[in-house]
All heavy atoms as a GROMACS GRO file, in nm:
protein
  624
    1MET      N    1   0.439   0.826  -0.185
    1MET     CA    2   0.574   0.879  -0.180
    1MET      C    3   0.611   0.921  -0.322
    1MET      O    4   0.565   0.862  -0.419
    1MET     CB    5   0.672   0.774  -0.129
    1MET     CG    6   0.644   0.727   0.012
    1MET     SD    7   0.752   0.592   0.059
    1MET     CE    8   0.870   0.682   0.151
    2HIS      N    9   0.696   1.020  -0.328
    2HIS     CA   10   0.738   1.067  -0.459
    2HIS      C   11   0.882   1.112  -0.455
    2HIS      O   12   0.936   1.143  -0.349
    2HIS     CB   13   0.647   1.180  -0.509
    2HIS     CG   14   0.652   1.302  -0.420
    2HIS    ND1   15   0.743   1.401  -0.436
    2HIS    CD2   16   0.575   1.337  -0.315
    2HIS    CE1   17   0.723   1.495  -0.344
    2HIS    NE2   18   0.622   1.457  -0.269
    3PHE      N   19   0.944   1.114  -0.572
    3PHE     CA   20   1.077   1.171  -0.584
    3PHE      C   21   1.064   1.323  -0.574
    3PHE      O   22   0.960   1.379  -0.611
    3PHE     CB   23   1.142   1.130  -0.716
    3PHE     CG   24   1.184   0.986  -0.720
    3PHE    CD1   25   1.107   0.893  -0.785
    3PHE    CD2   26   1.299   0.944  -0.656
    3PHE    CE1   27   1.145   0.758  -0.789
    3PHE    CE2   28   1.338   0.812  -0.658
    3PHE     CZ   29   1.261   0.718  -0.724
    4VAL      N   30   1.168   1.386  -0.526
    4VAL     CA   31   1.166   1.531  -0.509
    4VAL      C   32   1.211   1.598  -0.638
    4VAL      O   33   1.304   1.552  -0.704
    4VAL     CB   34   1.260   1.570  -0.392
    4VAL    CG1   35   1.271   1.721  -0.378
    4VAL    CG2   36   1.212   1.508  -0.263
    5ASP      N   37   1.144   1.707  -0.672
    5ASP     CA   38   1.189   1.791  -0.783
    5ASP      C   39   1.185   1.936  -0.734
    5ASP      O   40   1.155   1.961  -0.617
    5ASP     CB   41   1.106   1.766  -0.910
    5ASP     CG   42   0.964   1.816  -0.904
    5ASP    OD1   43   0.924   1.879  -0.805
    5ASP    OD2   44   0.891   1.792  -1.001
    6PRO      N   45   1.216   2.034  -0.820
    6PRO     CA   46   1.223   2.172  -0.774
    6PRO      C   47   1.091   2.231  -0.723
    6PRO      O   48   1.091   2.330  -0.650
    6PRO     CB   49   1.271   2.250  -0.896
    6PRO     CG   50   1.339   2.149  -0.982
    6PRO     CD   51   1.265   2.021  -0.958
    7VAL      N   52   0.978   2.171  -0.759
    7VAL     CA   53   0.848   2.224  -0.715
    7VAL      C   54   0.801   2.143  -0.596
    7VAL      O   55   0.795   2.019  -0.602
    7VAL     CB   56   0.744   2.222  -0.830
    7VAL    CG1   57   0.610   2.272  -0.782
    7VAL    CG2   58   0.794   2.303  -0.948
    8TYR      N   59   0.763   2.210  -0.489
    8TYR     CA   60   0.722   2.143  -0.366
    8TYR      C   61   0.610   2.041  -0.389
    8TYR      O   62   0.509   2.073  -0.450
    8TYR     CB   63   0.676   2.248  -0.263
    8TYR     CG   64   0.628   2.188  -0.134
    8TYR    CD1   65   0.718   2.137  -0.041
    8TYR    CD2   66   0.493   2.178  -0.106
    8TYR    CE1   67   0.676   2.080   0.078
    8TYR    CE2   68   0.448   2.121   0.013
    8TYR     CZ   69   0.541   2.072   0.104
    8TYR     OH   70   0.496   2.014   0.220
    9ASP      N   71   0.634   1.920  -0.342
    9ASP     CA   72   0.533   1.814  -0.340
    9ASP      C   73   0.477   1.777  -0.477
    9ASP      O   74   0.358   1.747  -0.492
    9ASP     CB   75   0.419   1.854  -0.245
    9ASP     CG   76   0.357   1.735  -0.174
    9ASP    OD1   77   0.421   1.628  -0.169
    9ASP    OD2   78   0.244   1.749  -0.124
   10ARG      N   79   0.562   1.780  -0.580
   10ARG     CA   80   0.513   1.752  -0.714
   10ARG      C   81   0.591   1.644  -0.790
   10ARG      O   82   0.554   1.607  -0.900
   10ARG     CB   83   0.515   1.882  -0.798
   10ARG     CG   84   0.441   1.866  -0.929
   10ARG     CD   85   0.475   1.972  -1.026
   10ARG     NE   86   0.613   1.956  -1.074
   10ARG     CZ   87   0.670   2.034  -1.161
   10ARG    NH1   88   0.607   2.138  -1.209
   10ARG    NH2   89   0.794   2.014  -1.200
   11GLY      N   90   0.696   1.591  -0.733
   11GLY     CA   91   0.780   1.496  -0.806
   11GLY      C   92   0.706   1.369  -0.845
   11GLY      O   93   0.596   1.341  -0.796
   12PRO      N   94   0.766   1.289  -0.933
   12PRO     CA   95   0.704   1.165  -0.980
   12PRO      C   96   0.675   1.069  -0.864
   12PRO      O   97   0.762   1.039  -0.782
   12PRO     CB   98   0.807   1.106  -1.075
   12PRO     CG   99   0.890   1.223  -1.118
   12PRO     CD  100   0.894   1.315  -1.001
   13ILE      N  101   0.552   1.019  -0.859
   13ILE     CA  102   0.508   0.929  -0.753
   13ILE      C  103   0.560   0.788  -0.781
   13ILE      O  104   0.548   0.738  -0.893
   13ILE     CB  105   0.354   0.929  -0.743
   13ILE    CG1  106   0.306   1.068  -0.706
   13ILE    CG2  107   0.305   0.824  -0.644
   13ILE    CD1  108   0.156   1.088  -0.718
   14PHE      N  109   0.615   0.723  -0.678
   14PHE     CA  110   0.661   0.586  -0.694
   14PHE      C  111   0.596   0.489  -0.596
   14PHE      O  112   0.615   0.369  -0.603
   14PHE     CB  113   0.814   0.575  -0.685
   14PHE     CG  114   0.873   0.621  -0.554
   14PHE    CD1  115   0.891   0.534  -0.449
   14PHE    CD2  116   0.914   0.753  -0.538
   14PHE    CE1  117   0.947   0.576  -0.330
   14PHE    CE2  118   0.970   0.796  -0.420
   14PHE     CZ  119   0.987   0.707  -0.315
   15PHE      N  120   0.516   0.542  -0.502
   15PHE     CA  121   0.445   0.455  -0.408
   15PHE      C  122   0.314   0.520  -0.368
   15PHE      O  123   0.310   0.637  -0.332
   15PHE     CB  124   0.529   0.430  -0.282
   15PHE     CG  125   0.454   0.356  -0.174
   15PHE    CD1  126   0.423   0.223  -0.191
   15PHE    CD2  127   0.416   0.419  -0.058
   15PHE    CE1  128   0.353   0.152  -0.092
   15PHE    CE2  129   0.347   0.351   0.042
   15PHE     CZ  130   0.316   0.217   0.024
   16ALA      N  131   0.207   0.443  -0.377
   16ALA     CA  132   0.076   0.488  -0.332
   16ALA      C  133   0.005   0.369  -0.270
   16ALA      O  134   0.001   0.261  -0.330
   16ALA     CB  135  -0.005   0.545  -0.447
   17PHE      N  136  -0.048   0.388  -0.153
   17PHE     CA  137  -0.115   0.279  -0.083
   17PHE      C  138  -0.258   0.320  -0.052
   17PHE      O  139  -0.280   0.421   0.016
   17PHE     CB  140  -0.040   0.246   0.046
   17PHE     CG  141  -0.094   0.127   0.119
   17PHE    CD1  142  -0.062  -0.001   0.078
   17PHE    CD2  143  -0.177   0.143   0.229
   17PHE    CE1  144  -0.112  -0.112   0.145
   17PHE    CE2  145  -0.227   0.033   0.296
   17PHE     CZ  146  -0.194  -0.096   0.253
   18PRO      N  147  -0.356   0.246  -0.100
   18PRO     CA  148  -0.496   0.282  -0.073
   18PRO      C  149  -0.531   0.259   0.074
   18PRO      O  150  -0.506   0.152   0.128
   18PRO     CB  151  -0.576   0.191  -0.165
   18PRO     CG  152  -0.487   0.074  -0.192
   18PRO     CD  153  -0.345   0.126  -0.182
   19VAL      N  154  -0.586   0.360   0.137
   19VAL     CA  155  -0.633   0.349   0.275
   19VAL      C  156  -0.785   0.356   0.269
   19VAL      O  157  -0.841   0.454   0.220
   19VAL     CB  158  -0.576   0.464   0.362
   19VAL    CG1  159  -0.631   0.458   0.502
   19VAL    CG2  160  -0.424   0.457   0.364
   20PRO      N  161  -0.853   0.252   0.319
   20PRO     CA  162  -0.999   0.251   0.311
   20PRO      C  163  -1.062   0.361   0.397
   20PRO      O  164  -1.017   0.386   0.509
   20PRO     CB  165  -1.038   0.113   0.363
   20PRO     CG  166  -0.921   0.065   0.441
   20PRO     CD  167  -0.801   0.132   0.385
   21ILE      N  168  -1.162   0.424   0.342
   21ILE     CA  169  -1.238   0.525   0.415
   21ILE      C  170  -1.372   0.463   0.452
   21ILE      O  171  -1.448   0.423   0.365
   21ILE     CB  172  -1.258   0.652   0.330
   21ILE    CG1  173  -1.122   0.711   0.292
   21ILE    CG2  174  -1.343   0.754   0.406
   21ILE    CD1  175  -1.131   0.825   0.192
   22GLU      N  176  -1.396   0.454   0.581
   22GLU     CA  177  -1.519   0.395   0.632
   22GLU      C  178  -1.622   0.505   0.659
   22GLU      O  179  -1.584   0.621   0.685
   22GLU     CB  180  -1.490   0.318   0.761
   22GLU     CG  181  -1.383   0.211   0.748
   22GLU     CD  182  -1.417   0.101   0.650
   22GLU    OE1  183  -1.537   0.071   0.633
   22GLU    OE2  184  -1.325   0.045   0.589
   23PRO      N  185  -1.751   0.472   0.655
   23PRO     CA  186  -1.854   0.574   0.678
   23PRO      C  187  -1.837   0.652   0.809
   23PRO      O  188  -1.866   0.770   0.814
   23PRO     CB  189  -1.985   0.494   0.678
   23PRO     CG  190  -1.956   0.373   0.597
   23PRO     CD  191  -1.810   0.342   0.621
   24GLY      N  192  -1.791   0.588   0.914
   24GLY     CA  193  -1.777   0.657   1.043
   24GLY      C  194  -1.645   0.729   1.063
   24GLY      O  195  -1.620   0.785   1.170
   25ASP      N  196  -1.558   0.727   0.962
   25ASP     CA  197  -1.428   0.792   0.978
   25ASP      C  198  -1.442   0.942   0.998
   25ASP      O  199  -1.530   1.006   0.941
   25ASP     CB  200  -1.338   0.766   0.856
   25ASP     CG  201  -1.263   0.635   0.865
   25ASP    OD1  202  -1.243   0.585   0.977
   25ASP    OD2  203  -1.225   0.582   0.759
   26THR      N  204  -1.352   0.993   1.078
   26THR     CA  205  -1.340   1.138   1.099
   26THR      C  206  -1.205   1.179   1.043
   26THR      O  207  -1.122   1.092   1.011
   26THR     CB  208  -1.345   1.171   1.250
   26THR    OG1  209  -1.228   1.113   1.312
   26THR    CG2  210  -1.472   1.120   1.316
   27PRO      N  211  -1.178   1.307   1.031
   27PRO     CA  212  -1.044   1.348   0.988
   27PRO      C  213  -0.935   1.287   1.076
   27PRO      O  214  -0.829   1.246   1.028
   27PRO     CB  215  -1.048   1.499   0.997
   27PRO     CG  216  -1.192   1.534   0.974
   27PRO     CD  217  -1.268   1.423   1.042
   28GLU      N  218  -0.963   1.274   1.205
   28GLU     CA  219  -0.864   1.219   1.297
   28GLU      C  220  -0.842   1.069   1.277
   28GLU      O  221  -0.728   1.023   1.277
   28GLU     CB  222  -0.907   1.247   1.443
   28GLU     CG  223  -0.907   1.394   1.481
   28GLU     CD  224  -1.028   1.472   1.428
   28GLU    OE1  225  -1.132   1.411   1.394
   28GLU    OE2  226  -1.016   1.596   1.422
   29THR      N  227  -0.951   0.993   1.259
   29THR     CA  228  -0.934   0.848   1.240
   29THR      C  229  -0.870   0.819   1.104
   29THR      O  230  -0.788   0.727   1.092
   29THR     CB  231  -1.067   0.772   1.252
   29THR    OG1  232  -1.159   0.818   1.152
   29THR    CG2  233  -1.127   0.789   1.392
   30LEU      N  234  -0.904   0.898   1.004
   30LEU     CA  235  -0.842   0.880   0.873
   30LEU      C  236  -0.693   0.915   0.879
   30LEU      O  237  -0.609   0.843   0.824
   30LEU     CB  238  -0.914   0.965   0.769
   30LEU     CG  239  -0.876   0.940   0.624
   30LEU    CD1  240  -0.889   0.794   0.586
   30LEU    CD2  241  -0.959   1.027   0.532
   31ALA      N  242  -0.660   1.023   0.947
   31ALA     CA  243  -0.519   1.062   0.964
   31ALA      C  244  -0.442   0.951   1.035
   31ALA      O  245  -0.328   0.920   0.999
   31ALA     CB  246  -0.508   1.193   1.039
   32ALA      N  247  -0.503   0.887   1.134
   32ALA     CA  248  -0.437   0.779   1.206
   32ALA      C  249  -0.413   0.659   1.113
   32ALA      O  250  -0.306   0.596   1.120
   32ALA     CB  251  -0.520   0.737   1.326
   33LYS      N  252  -0.508   0.628   1.027
   33LYS     CA  253  -0.491   0.518   0.931
   33LYS      C  254  -0.376   0.547   0.835
   33LYS      O  255  -0.294   0.460   0.805
   33LYS     CB  256  -0.618   0.495   0.850
   33LYS     CG  257  -0.732   0.435   0.926
   33LYS     CD  258  -0.850   0.419   0.832
   33LYS     CE  259  -0.974   0.371   0.901
   33LYS     NZ  260  -1.086   0.350   0.807
   34VAL      N  261  -0.373   0.669   0.784
   34VAL     CA  262  -0.267   0.708   0.690
   34VAL      C  263  -0.132   0.703   0.761
   34VAL      O  264  -0.034   0.650   0.706
   34VAL     CB  265  -0.295   0.848   0.632
   34VAL    CG1  266  -0.175   0.900   0.555
   34VAL    CG2  267  -0.419   0.844   0.543
   35ASN      N  268  -0.126   0.754   0.882
   35ASN     CA  269  -0.001   0.754   0.958
   35ASN      C  270   0.049   0.612   0.982
   35ASN      O  271   0.168   0.584   0.968
   35ASN     CB  272  -0.023   0.829   1.090
   35ASN     CG  273   0.106   0.851   1.164
   35ASN    OD1  274   0.140   0.773   1.252
   35ASN    ND2  275   0.176   0.957   1.128
   36LYS      N  276  -0.041   0.520   1.016
   36LYS     CA  277  -0.001   0.381   1.037
   36LYS      C  278   0.052   0.319   0.908
   36LYS      O  279   0.156   0.251   0.907
   36LYS     CB  280  -0.118   0.298   1.089
   36LYS     CG  281  -0.077   0.152   1.113
   36LYS     CD  282  -0.184   0.071   1.177
   36LYS     CE  283  -0.147  -0.074   1.198
   36LYS     NZ  284  -0.024  -0.127   1.150
   37ALA      N  285  -0.017   0.343   0.796
   37ALA     CA  286   0.030   0.290   0.668
   37ALA      C  287   0.167   0.346   0.634
   37ALA      O  288   0.255   0.273   0.587
   37ALA     CB  289  -0.071   0.323   0.557
   38GLU      N  290   0.187   0.475   0.658
   38GLU     CA  291   0.318   0.535   0.631
   38GLU      C  292   0.426   0.470   0.716
   38GLU      O  293   0.534   0.438   0.665
   38GLU     CB  294   0.314   0.686   0.658
   38GLU     CG  295   0.236   0.763   0.555
   38GLU     CD  296   0.219   0.910   0.591
   38GLU    OE1  297   0.240   0.948   0.709
   38GLU    OE2  298   0.185   0.988   0.501
   39HIS      N  299   0.400   0.450   0.843
   39HIS     CA  300   0.500   0.388   0.931
   39HIS      C  301   0.527   0.243   0.893
   39HIS      O  302   0.640   0.195   0.903
   39HIS     CB  303   0.455   0.397   1.077
   39HIS     CG  304   0.480   0.530   1.138
   39HIS    ND1  305   0.388   0.631   1.134
   39HIS    CD2  306   0.588   0.580   1.202
   39HIS    CE1  307   0.438   0.737   1.194
   39HIS    NE2  308   0.560   0.710   1.236
   40ASP      N  309   0.425   0.172   0.849
   40ASP     CA  310   0.442   0.033   0.809
   40ASP      C  311   0.522   0.020   0.680
   40ASP      O  312   0.604  -0.071   0.666
   40ASP     CB  313   0.306  -0.035   0.788
   40ASP     CG  314   0.229  -0.057   0.919
   40ASP    OD1  315   0.288  -0.041   1.027
   40ASP    OD2  316   0.108  -0.088   0.910
   41TRP      N  317   0.498   0.107   0.585
   41TRP     CA  318   0.556   0.094   0.451
   41TRP      C  319   0.684   0.174   0.426
   41TRP      O  320   0.766   0.133   0.345
   41TRP     CB  321   0.452   0.133   0.345
   41TRP     CG  322   0.356   0.024   0.317
   41TRP    CD1  323   0.234   0.005   0.374
   41TRP    CD2  324   0.371  -0.081   0.222
   41TRP    NE1  325   0.174  -0.107   0.323
   41TRP    CE2  326   0.256  -0.161   0.229
   41TRP    CE3  327   0.472  -0.116   0.134
   41TRP    CZ2  328   0.240  -0.274   0.149
   41TRP    CZ3  329   0.455  -0.228   0.054
   41TRP    CH2  330   0.340  -0.306   0.063
   42GLN      N  331   0.700   0.288   0.490
   42GLN     CA  332   0.811   0.377   0.453
   42GLN      C  333   0.949   0.312   0.457
   42GLN      O  334   1.024   0.324   0.360
   42GLN     CB  335   0.808   0.502   0.539
   42GLN     CG  336   0.908   0.607   0.491
   42GLN     CD  337   0.895   0.737   0.568
   42GLN    OE1  338   0.863   0.737   0.685
   42GLN    NE2  339   0.920   0.846   0.499
   43PRO      N  340   0.987   0.240   0.563
   43PRO     CA  341   1.121   0.181   0.561
   43PRO      C  342   1.141   0.082   0.446
   43PRO      O  343   1.246   0.082   0.381
   43PRO     CB  344   1.130   0.108   0.696
   43PRO     CG  345   1.025   0.169   0.781
   43PRO     CD  346   0.917   0.215   0.688
   44ARG      N  347   1.041   0.002   0.421
   44ARG     CA  348   1.050  -0.097   0.313
   44ARG      C  349   1.062  -0.030   0.176
   44ARG      O  350   1.147  -0.067   0.094
   44ARG     CB  351   0.925  -0.185   0.318
   44ARG     CG  352   0.922  -0.296   0.219
   44ARG     CD  353   0.799  -0.380   0.242
   44ARG     NE  354   0.788  -0.486   0.144
   44ARG     CZ  355   0.684  -0.564   0.132
   44ARG    NH1  356   0.581  -0.551   0.214
   44ARG    NH2  357   0.679  -0.657   0.040
   45VAL      N  358   0.978   0.070   0.152
   45VAL     CA  359   0.979   0.137   0.022
   45VAL      C  360   1.110   0.213   0.001
   45VAL      O  361   1.170   0.206  -0.108
   45VAL     CB  362   0.857   0.231   0.010
   45VAL    CG1  363   0.865   0.313  -0.117
   45VAL    CG2  364   0.728   0.151   0.014
   46LEU      N  365   1.157   0.281   0.103
   46LEU     CA  366   1.283   0.354   0.089
   46LEU      C  367   1.400   0.259   0.066
   46LEU      O  368   1.495   0.293  -0.005
   46LEU     CB  369   1.308   0.442   0.210
   46LEU     CG  370   1.215   0.562   0.221
   46LEU    CD1  371   1.245   0.642   0.347
   46LEU    CD2  372   1.223   0.651   0.099
   47ASN      N  373   1.393   0.139   0.122
   47ASN     CA  374   1.496   0.039   0.097
   47ASN      C  375   1.502   0.002  -0.052
   47ASN      O  376   1.610  -0.016  -0.108
   47ASN     CB  377   1.470  -0.085   0.183
   47ASN     CG  378   1.589  -0.176   0.188
   47ASN    OD1  379   1.701  -0.132   0.214
   47ASN    ND2  380   1.566  -0.304   0.165
   48TYR      N  381   1.385  -0.008  -0.116
   48TYR     CA  382   1.384  -0.034  -0.261
   48TYR      C  383   1.454   0.077  -0.337
   48TYR      O  384   1.528   0.052  -0.434
   48TYR     CB  385   1.240  -0.047  -0.313
   48TYR     CG  386   1.165  -0.169  -0.265
   48TYR    CD1  387   1.038  -0.156  -0.211
   48TYR    CD2  388   1.219  -0.297  -0.276
   48TYR    CE1  389   0.966  -0.268  -0.168
   48TYR    CE2  390   1.149  -0.408  -0.233
   48TYR     CZ  391   1.023  -0.393  -0.178
   48TYR     OH  392   0.954  -0.503  -0.136
   49VAL      N  393   1.433   0.201  -0.296
   49VAL     CA  394   1.497   0.315  -0.363
   49VAL      C  395   1.648   0.313  -0.338
   49VAL      O  396   1.728   0.326  -0.431
   49VAL     CB  397   1.434   0.449  -0.317
   49VAL    CG1  398   1.510   0.567  -0.377
   49VAL    CG2  399   1.287   0.454  -0.356
   50VAL      N  400   1.688   0.294  -0.214
   50VAL     CA  401   1.830   0.292  -0.178
   50VAL      C  402   1.906   0.187  -0.257
   50VAL      O  403   2.018   0.209  -0.301
   50VAL     CB  404   1.847   0.271  -0.026
   50VAL    CG1  405   1.991   0.237   0.010
   50VAL    CG2  406   1.800   0.394   0.050
   51HIS      N  407   1.843   0.072  -0.280
   51HIS     CA  408   1.908  -0.038  -0.352
   51HIS      C  409   1.884  -0.035  -0.503
   51HIS      O  410   1.921  -0.128  -0.573
   51HIS     CB  411   1.864  -0.172  -0.292
   51HIS     CG  412   1.919  -0.191  -0.154
   51HIS    ND1  413   2.049  -0.225  -0.128
   51HIS    CD2  414   1.860  -0.174  -0.033
   51HIS    CE1  415   2.069  -0.231   0.001
   51HIS    NE2  416   1.955  -0.199   0.062
   52GLY      N  417   1.823   0.074  -0.552
   52GLY     CA  418   1.806   0.092  -0.696
   52GLY      C  419   1.696   0.008  -0.758
   52GLY      O  420   1.684   0.003  -0.881
   53GLN      N  421   1.614  -0.055  -0.676
   53GLN     CA  422   1.505  -0.136  -0.730
   53GLN      C  423   1.391  -0.048  -0.780
   53GLN      O  424   1.309  -0.091  -0.860
   53GLN     CB  425   1.456  -0.235  -0.626
   53GLN     CG  426   1.560  -0.340  -0.590
   53GLN     CD  427   1.520  -0.419  -0.468
   53GLN    OE1  428   1.527  -0.369  -0.357
   53GLN    NE2  429   1.477  -0.541  -0.491
   54VAL      N  430   1.386   0.074  -0.730
   54VAL     CA  431   1.296   0.178  -0.780
   54VAL      C  432   1.386   0.299  -0.803
   54VAL      O  433   1.461   0.339  -0.714
   54VAL     CB  434   1.185   0.213  -0.678
   54VAL    CG1  435   1.099   0.327  -0.731
   54VAL    CG2  436   1.100   0.092  -0.647
   55ARG      N  437   1.382   0.354  -0.923
   55ARG     CA  438   1.469   0.467  -0.952
   55ARG      C  439   1.400   0.562  -1.050
   55ARG      O  440   1.299   0.528  -1.111
   55ARG     CB  441   1.602   0.421  -1.006
   55ARG     CG  442   1.594   0.348  -1.138
   55ARG     CD  443   1.729   0.288  -1.177
   55ARG     NE  444   1.725   0.228  -1.307
   55ARG     CZ  445   1.670   0.111  -1.336
   55ARG    NH1  446   1.615   0.040  -1.243
   55ARG    NH2  447   1.669   0.065  -1.459
   56LEU      N  448   1.460   0.676  -1.062
   56LEU     CA  449   1.408   0.778  -1.152
   56LEU      C  450   1.499   0.788  -1.272
   56LEU      O  451   1.621   0.803  -1.258
   56LEU     CB  452   1.401   0.912  -1.078
   56LEU     CG  453   1.326   1.025  -1.144
   56LEU    CD1  454   1.180   0.988  -1.169
   56LEU    CD2  455   1.333   1.150  -1.057
   57ALA      N  456   1.442   0.776  -1.392
   57ALA     CA  457   1.516   0.792  -1.518
   57ALA      C  458   1.451   0.908  -1.591
   57ALA      O  459   1.343   0.894  -1.646
   57ALA     CB  460   1.510   0.664  -1.600
   58GLY      N  461   1.514   1.024  -1.585
   58GLY     CA  462   1.451   1.145  -1.636
   58GLY      C  463   1.334   1.179  -1.546
   58GLY      O  464   1.352   1.200  -1.427
   59GLN      N  465   1.214   1.180  -1.600
   59GLN     CA  466   1.093   1.201  -1.519
   59GLN      C  467   1.011   1.073  -1.506
   59GLN      O  468   0.899   1.075  -1.459
   59GLN     CB  469   1.008   1.312  -1.581
   59GLN     CG  470   1.063   1.450  -1.558
   59GLN     CD  471   1.065   1.485  -1.409
   59GLN    OE1  472   0.965   1.475  -1.339
   59GLN    NE2  473   1.180   1.526  -1.361
   60GLU      N  474   1.070   0.960  -1.547
   60GLU     CA  475   0.998   0.831  -1.543
   60GLU      C  476   1.046   0.746  -1.427
   60GLU      O  477   1.166   0.729  -1.405
   60GLU     CB  478   1.020   0.755  -1.674
   60GLU     CG  479   0.949   0.622  -1.677
   60GLU     CD  480   0.977   0.544  -1.805
   60GLU    OE1  481   1.041   0.598  -1.897
   60GLU    OE2  482   0.935   0.428  -1.811
   61VAL      N  483   0.951   0.692  -1.352
   61VAL     CA  484   0.983   0.599  -1.244
   61VAL      C  485   1.004   0.461  -1.307
   61VAL      O  486   0.921   0.413  -1.384
   61VAL     CB  487   0.871   0.594  -1.139
   61VAL    CG1  488   0.903   0.491  -1.032
   61VAL    CG2  489   0.852   0.732  -1.076
   62VAL      N  490   1.115   0.398  -1.272
   62VAL     CA  491   1.149   0.265  -1.324
   62VAL      C  492   1.153   0.167  -1.207
   62VAL      O  493   1.219   0.192  -1.106
   62VAL     CB  494   1.286   0.267  -1.395
   62VAL    CG1  495   1.323   0.128  -1.444
   62VAL    CG2  496   1.285   0.368  -1.509
   63TYR      N  497   1.080   0.058  -1.221
   63TYR     CA  498   1.075  -0.047  -1.120
   63TYR      C  499   1.155  -0.166  -1.169
   63TYR      O  500   1.151  -0.199  -1.288
   63TYR     CB  501   0.930  -0.091  -1.094
   63TYR     CG  502   0.844   0.021  -1.042
   63TYR    CD1  503   0.779   0.109  -1.129
   63TYR    CD2  504   0.828   0.040  -0.905
   63TYR    CE1  505   0.701   0.212  -1.081
   63TYR    CE2  506   0.750   0.144  -0.856
   63TYR     CZ  507   0.687   0.229  -0.945
   63TYR     OH  508   0.610   0.333  -0.897
   64GLU      N  509   1.226  -0.232  -1.078
   64GLU     CA  510   1.308  -0.347  -1.116
   64GLU      C  511   1.225  -0.458  -1.180
   64GLU      O  512   1.270  -0.524  -1.274
   64GLU     CB  513   1.381  -0.399  -0.992
   64GLU     CG  514   1.478  -0.510  -1.022
   64GLU     CD  515   1.557  -0.550  -0.899
   64GLU    OE1  516   1.496  -0.607  -0.806
   64GLU    OE2  517   1.677  -0.521  -0.896
   65THR      N  518   1.103  -0.479  -1.128
   65THR     CA  519   1.016  -0.582  -1.183
   65THR      C  520   0.871  -0.531  -1.188
   65THR      O  521   0.836  -0.438  -1.116
   65THR     CB  522   1.017  -0.710  -1.095
   65THR    OG1  523   0.961  -0.679  -0.967
   65THR    CG2  524   1.158  -0.766  -1.079
   66GLU      N  525   0.791  -0.595  -1.269
   66GLU     CA  526   0.648  -0.562  -1.274
   66GLU      C  527   0.581  -0.598  -1.142
   66GLU      O  528   0.489  -0.530  -1.098
   66GLU     CB  529   0.580  -0.633  -1.391
   66GLU     CG  530   0.608  -0.570  -1.525
   66GLU     CD  531   0.559  -0.426  -1.535
   66GLU    OE1  532   0.444  -0.398  -1.495
   66GLU    OE2  533   0.636  -0.341  -1.581
   67GLU      N  534   0.627  -0.704  -1.079
   67GLU     CA  535   0.570  -0.743  -0.949
   67GLU      C  536   0.592  -0.633  -0.846
   67GLU      O  537   0.502  -0.600  -0.768
   67GLU     CB  538   0.633  -0.874  -0.903
   67GLU     CG  539   0.579  -0.923  -0.770
   67GLU     CD  540   0.643  -1.052  -0.724
   67GLU    OE1  541   0.717  -1.117  -0.801
   67GLU    OE2  542   0.619  -1.089  -0.608
   68LEU      N  543   0.710  -0.575  -0.844
   68LEU     CA  544   0.739  -0.466  -0.752
   68LEU      C  545   0.652  -0.344  -0.783
   68LEU      O  546   0.598  -0.282  -0.693
   68LEU     CB  547   0.887  -0.429  -0.757
   68LEU     CG  548   0.933  -0.321  -0.661
   68LEU    CD1  549   0.904  -0.358  -0.516
   68LEU    CD2  550   1.081  -0.292  -0.681
   69LYS      N  551   0.634  -0.316  -0.910
   69LYS     CA  552   0.547  -0.205  -0.949
   69LYS      C  553   0.404  -0.229  -0.900
   69LYS      O  554   0.340  -0.138  -0.847
   69LYS     CB  555   0.548  -0.186  -1.101
   69LYS     CG  556   0.464  -0.070  -1.147
   69LYS     CD  557   0.474  -0.051  -1.297
   69LYS     CE  558   0.392   0.068  -1.343
   69LYS     NZ  559   0.404   0.087  -1.488
   70ARG      N  560   0.352  -0.350  -0.916
   70ARG     CA  561   0.217  -0.382  -0.869
   70ARG      C  562   0.206  -0.368  -0.717
   70ARG      O  563   0.104  -0.325  -0.664
   70ARG     CB  564   0.176  -0.522  -0.914
   70ARG     CG  565   0.137  -0.531  -1.060
   70ARG     CD  566   0.074  -0.665  -1.093
   70ARG     NE  567   0.163  -0.778  -1.071
   70ARG     CZ  568   0.253  -0.822  -1.159
   70ARG    NH1  569   0.263  -0.762  -1.277
   70ARG    NH2  570   0.331  -0.924  -1.132
   71LEU      N  571   0.312  -0.405  -0.647
   71LEU     CA  572   0.313  -0.395  -0.501
   71LEU      C  573   0.309  -0.249  -0.456
   71LEU      O  574   0.235  -0.214  -0.365
   71LEU     CB  575   0.438  -0.463  -0.445
   71LEU     CG  576   0.459  -0.450  -0.294
   71LEU    CD1  577   0.353  -0.531  -0.219
   71LEU    CD2  578   0.600  -0.496  -0.257
   72LEU      N  579   0.387  -0.164  -0.521
   72LEU     CA  580   0.401  -0.026  -0.477
   72LEU      C  581   0.296   0.069  -0.535
   72LEU      O  582   0.270   0.174  -0.478
   72LEU     CB  583   0.540   0.026  -0.510
   72LEU     CG  584   0.656  -0.051  -0.445
   72LEU    CD1  585   0.789   0.012  -0.483
   72LEU    CD2  586   0.640  -0.059  -0.294
   73MET      N  587   0.238   0.033  -0.647
   73MET     CA  588   0.136   0.117  -0.712
   73MET      C  589   0.015   0.033  -0.748
   73MET      O  590  -0.020   0.020  -0.865
   73MET     CB  591   0.196   0.184  -0.836
   73MET     CG  592   0.310   0.281  -0.809
   73MET     SD  593   0.260   0.427  -0.722
   73MET     CE  594   0.162   0.511  -0.846
   74PRO      N  595  -0.053  -0.024  -0.649
   74PRO     CA  596  -0.162  -0.120  -0.679
   74PRO      C  597  -0.278  -0.061  -0.758
   74PRO      O  598  -0.337  -0.130  -0.839
   74PRO     CB  599  -0.207  -0.167  -0.541
   74PRO     CG  600  -0.161  -0.062  -0.447
   74PRO     CD  601  -0.035  -0.004  -0.507
   75GLU      N  602  -0.312   0.064  -0.738
   75GLU     CA  603  -0.427   0.123  -0.809
   75GLU      C  604  -0.391   0.168  -0.950
   75GLU      O  605  -0.480   0.200  -1.027
   75GLU     CB  606  -0.486   0.237  -0.728
   75GLU     CG  607  -0.553   0.185  -0.601
   75GLU     CD  608  -0.631   0.292  -0.529
   75GLU    OE1  609  -0.618   0.411  -0.562
   75GLU    OE2  610  -0.706   0.254  -0.438
   76ALA      N  611  -0.263   0.169  -0.984
   76ALA     CA  612  -0.221   0.211  -1.118
   76ALA      C  613  -0.237   0.098  -1.219
   76ALA      O  614  -0.224   0.119  -1.337
   76ALA     CB  615  -0.076   0.259  -1.115
   77GLN      N  616  -0.266  -0.021  -1.171
   77GLN     CA  617  -0.273  -0.139  -1.260
   77GLN      C  618  -0.408  -0.149  -1.327
   77GLN      O  619  -0.508  -0.117  -1.284
   77GLN     CB  620  -0.244  -0.264  -1.180
   77GLN     CG  621  -0.112  -0.260  -1.108
   77GLN     CD  622   0.009  -0.232  -1.196
   77GLN    OE1  623   0.024  -0.292  -1.302
   77GLN    NE2  624   0.093  -0.140  -1.156
   0.00000   0.00000   0.00000
């Protein structure tokens, strides 16, 4: 997930969730995995944004805590 800016699909990223790719995956099975992860996480992540626990300061994403940052951006650590 990312914040929106004037350029389509380019805003600062504040949430990324790794979805495992298995040898037998097809585009359809991978799309289903991504869709499930999105449905599982989107309400929770948007709640963090709504309550200011994740916010944009200029072009920098600011997390309320380092723990929250690790939760939402696990591969960035």
